[in-house]
C-alpha positions in Angstrom: 119.6 129.0 77.5 120.8 127.0 80.4 120.3 123.2 80.4 121.2 120.3 82.7 120.7 116.7 81.5 120.7 113.8 83.9 119.4 110.2 84.0 116.3 111.2 86.0 115.4 114.2 83.7 116.3 117.3 81.9 115.9 120.9 83.1 116.0 123.9 80.7 115.8 127.6 81.6 115.2 130.4 79.0 115.1 133.3 81.4 111.3 133.1 81.9 110.5 129.4 82.3 112.1 126.4 83.9 111.1 123.4 81.7 111.3 120.1 83.6 111.1 116.9 81.6 111.3 113.6 83.5 113.7 110.9 82.4 112.8 107.6 80.9 114.9 105.6 83.2 113.1 102.8 85.1 114.2 104.3 88.4 112.2 107.5 87.8 109.3 107.7 90.2 105.9 107.0 88.9 104.5 110.3 89.9 107.1 112.2 87.8 106.3 109.9 84.9 102.5 110.5 85.2 103.0 114.3 85.7 105.1 114.6 82.6 106.6 117.8 81.5 106.3 120.7 83.9 106.8 124.4 83.0 107.6 126.5 86.0 107.3 130.3 85.5 110.0 132.3 87.2 107.5 134.1 89.5 106.7 130.7 91.1 110.3 130.2 92.1 111.5 131.0 95.6 115.1 129.8 95.2 117.4 127.1 93.8 120.5 125.4 95.1 123.0 122.9 93.9 124.3 120.5 96.5 127.5 118.6 95.4 128.1 115.0 96.4 130.7 112.3 96.1 128.9 110.3 93.4 126.7 113.1 92.1 125.0 116.3 93.1 121.5 117.4 93.8 119.8 120.3 92.1 116.9 121.5 94.3 114.3 123.9 93.0 112.2 125.6 95.8 108.8 127.0 94.8 106.9 129.7 96.6 104.3 128.4 99.1 101.0 127.8 97.3 102.3 128.1 93.8 102.1 124.3 92.9 98.9 122.3 93.4 100.9 119.0 93.4 103.0 120.2 96.4 99.9 121.6 98.1 98.0 118.3 97.7 101.0 116.3 99.0 101.1 118.5 102.2 104.8 118.3 102.6 104.8 114.5 102.7 106.0 113.8 99.2 109.1 111.5 99.1 112.2 113.1 97.5 112.2 110.5 94.8 108.8 111.6 93.7 109.4 115.3 93.6 109.6 116.8 90.1 111.7 119.7 91.6 114.8 117.6 92.4 117.4 116.6 89.8 120.4 114.4 90.3 123.1 115.3 87.8 126.1 113.0 87.5 129.4 114.2 89.1 130.9 115.2 85.8 128.1 117.7 85.2 128.5 119.5 88.5 129.8 122.6 86.7 126.8 122.8 84.4 124.4 122.3 87.4 126.1 125.2 89.3 125.9 127.4 86.2 122.2 126.5 85.8 121.5 127.4 89.5 123.4 130.7 89.1 121.4 131.7 86.0 118.1 131.1 87.8 119.3 133.1 90.9 120.4 136.0 88.7 117.0 136.1 86.9 115.2 136.1 90.3 117.3 139.0 91.4 116.9 141.0 88.2 113.1 140.4 88.2 112.9 141.1 91.9 110.8 138.0 92.4 109.8 137.7 96.1 110.2 134.4 97.9 107.0 134.6 100.0 103.7 132.8 99.6 101.3 133.4 96.7 97.5 133.7 96.7 96.8 131.7 93.6 98.3 128.7 91.9 100.9 129.6 89.4 101.2 126.1 87.8 98.2 124.3 86.2 96.8 121.2 87.7 96.6 117.8 86.0 94.1 117.3 83.3 91.0 115.3 84.0 89.4 112.7 84.0 91.7 110.8 86.4 91.5 107.6 88.3 93.5 106.2 91.3 93.5 102.7 92.7 94.0 101.9 96.4 93.9 99.1 98.9 90.1 98.9 99.2 88.8 100.5 96.0 89.3 103.2 93.5 88.6 106.9 93.1 87.6 108.7 89.9 87.5 112.5 89.2 85.9 114.0 86.1 86.3 117.7 87.0 82.9 118.0 88.7 82.6 115.1 91.1 84.6 112.4 92.8 83.4 108.8 92.8 84.7 106.3 95.4 83.9 102.6 94.6 84.9 99.9 97.0 86.3 96.4 96.2 86.1 93.1 98.0 88.8 94.1 100.5 86.8 97.0 101.9 86.1 97.1 105.6 82.5 96.3 106.8 82.0 100.0 107.9 82.6 101.2 104.3 80.7 98.4 102.8 77.6 99.3 104.9 77.8 102.9 103.8 78.3 101.9 100.1 80.0 103.7 97.2 80.4 107.5 97.6 80.0 110.5 95.4 81.4 113.9 96.4 80.5 116.9 94.2 83.4 119.3 93.9 81.4 122.2 95.2 80.7 120.3 98.4 84.4 119.8 99.3 86.4 121.9 101.7 89.6 120.0 100.7 91.4 116.8 99.9 94.3 115.2 101.8 96.8 112.6 100.8 99.1 110.6 103.0 101.2 107.7 101.8 101.3 104.3 103.6 104.3 103.4 105.8 105.1 100.0 107.2 102.0 98.4 108.6 100.1 101.8 108.7 97.7 102.5 105.8 97.9 105.7 103.9 94.8 107.4 102.5 93.3 109.8 100.0 90.7 111.6 102.0 88.0 113.9 100.7 86.8 116.4 103.2 83.2 117.8 102.7 82.3 121.2 104.1 81.4 121.0 107.9 83.1 117.6 108.4 85.4 117.4 111.4 85.3 113.8 112.5 87.2 111.1 110.5 88.0 107.5 111.2 91.3 105.7 110.2 91.7 105.2 106.4 90.5 101.6 106.5 87.1 102.5 108.1 86.5 106.1 106.9 83.9 106.2 104.1 85.4 109.6 103.0 88.8 107.9 102.3 90.4 105.6 99.8 92.9 103.5 101.8 96.4 103.2 100.2 99.2 100.7 100.4 101.9 103.2 99.7 103.4 101.8 96.5 105.1 104.1 94.0 102.5 103.5 91.3 99.6 104.1 93.7 101.3 107.2 95.2 101.7 108.7 91.7 98.0 108.3 90.7 96.7 109.3 94.1 98.8 112.5 94.4 97.9 113.4 90.8 94.2 113.1 91.5 94.5 115.0 94.7 96.3 117.8 92.8 93.6 117.9 90.2 91.0 118.4 92.9 93.1 120.9 94.8 93.7 123.3 91.9 89.9 123.4 91.3 89.1 124.5 94.9 89.6 128.0 96.4 93.2 128.8 97.0 94.0 128.7 100.8 95.9 132.0 100.7 93.3 133.9 98.6 92.1 137.1 100.1 88.6 136.9 101.6 87.3 139.5 99.1 88.7 137.8 96.0 86.2 137.9 93.1 84.7 134.5 92.0 86.6 132.9 89.1 90.0 134.5 90.1 92.8 132.6 88.3 93.9 129.7 90.5 90.8 130.1 92.7 88.8 127.2 91.5 85.0 127.3 92.1 83.5 130.4 93.7 83.9 130.8 97.5 80.9 130.3 99.8 78.6 133.2 100.1 79.0 135.6 103.0 78.0 134.1 106.3 79.3 130.6 105.3 75.9 129.3 104.0 76.3 126.6 101.4 74.1 126.3 98.3 71.7 123.4 98.6 73.4 121.4 95.8 76.8 121.8 97.5 75.9 119.9 100.6 77.5 116.5 100.6 75.2 113.4 100.7 76.5 112.5 104.2 75.0 115.7 105.6 71.5 115.6 104.1 68.5 114.5 106.1 67.8 111.6 103.8 71.4 110.3 104.1 72.2 106.8 105.4 72.5 107.2 109.2 75.8 105.4 109.5 77.3 107.5 106.7 76.1 110.7 108.3 77.1 109.6 111.8 80.8 109.2 111.0 80.9 112.9 110.2 80.1 115.8 112.5 76.9 117.1 110.9 75.6 120.6 110.6 72.7 120.4 113.0 70.6 123.6 113.5 70.7 124.8 117.2 66.9 124.7 117.6 66.3 121.2 116.0 66.4 119.2 119.2 65.0 116.1 117.5 67.8 116.1 115.0 70.4 116.6 117.8 69.0 113.6 119.8 68.8 111.4 116.7 72.4 112.3 115.8 73.6 111.6 119.4 71.8 108.2 119.4 73.5 107.3 116.1 76.9 108.3 117.4 76.2 106.2 120.5 75.4 103.2 118.5 78.6 103.5 116.4 80.6 104.0 119.6 79.0 100.9 121.2 79.8 98.9 118.0 83.5 99.9 118.2 83.3 102.0 115.0 84.2 105.2 116.9 86.9 105.3 119.5 86.2 107.0 122.8 88.1 110.1 121.6 86.2 110.3 118.3 82.9 109.8 120.1 83.6 112.5 122.6 84.8 115.0 120.0 81.7 114.4 117.8 79.3 114.7 120.8 81.0 117.8 122.0 80.8 119.5 118.6 77.1 118.7 118.2 76.2 119.9 121.7 78.2 123.1 121.1 76.2 123.7 117.9 73.0 123.8 119.9 74.4 126.0 122.6 75.3 123.3 125.1 78.6 123.0 127.0 79.3 119.5 125.8 
């Protein structure tokens, strides 16, 4: 058993698992506190390194691409302070940290663990239900659907569309980006077939975020809970439904979506403004639907809701769907 104890947490390694327990110090990032204890199986590890410093060192655990739903949900944008896979031992524990890293490296070598990507999640996602607060509302996930509810700070565009509900089966993905400076971050839910989005403040698919540590922790945790229940991005095309780490079954051959998986913004009875901010799945021979969608996009463009680039991209995509040249 190898163990390293620091103010920001404790790492233990028994030859098969690296057990990561966050510290109770006030300086420990909120995400690490909310995530709690993490058990990393050796096959999920790509490498480990100890970087000595003047005041203390840094123990850095590197996971294989696609092994952790939290890292996948964060999309490489997670601040170092929020990462559960970094530990900062004090200077007088540098020898212990170096020994810990060497023990993990030896086990990786003996077990011949590759360092390449994996095709399923090797760590479990957060338990549900979960909620996350943001700048203009809140998001809640119960394992089957996501509910966005706006507050009094919401932009008029989102207010006109109203609160949103996204069934898990209707989502292609979820994306998190923390706020920075005057720029808002966002927790964006991406329904199947949706390619046009607005900025976080105006996009009805997105909960806008300030970027605080508490907000980041809850938002990333919720994004990870959704991510681990969706098909793994590296899964083989012929993977059977229900494969571990796969989440819900993949779409049927040919890309057709079951009727109950189509998000509300793409249905014919959807609110026009909600549907218009997303590039819709318009059948090539339904010219009335195409003309109606183009008219709705033109109205949003004239009102300043869509930029010139967003309007052009949406128009081009719809015309391409019906066989036009945009």
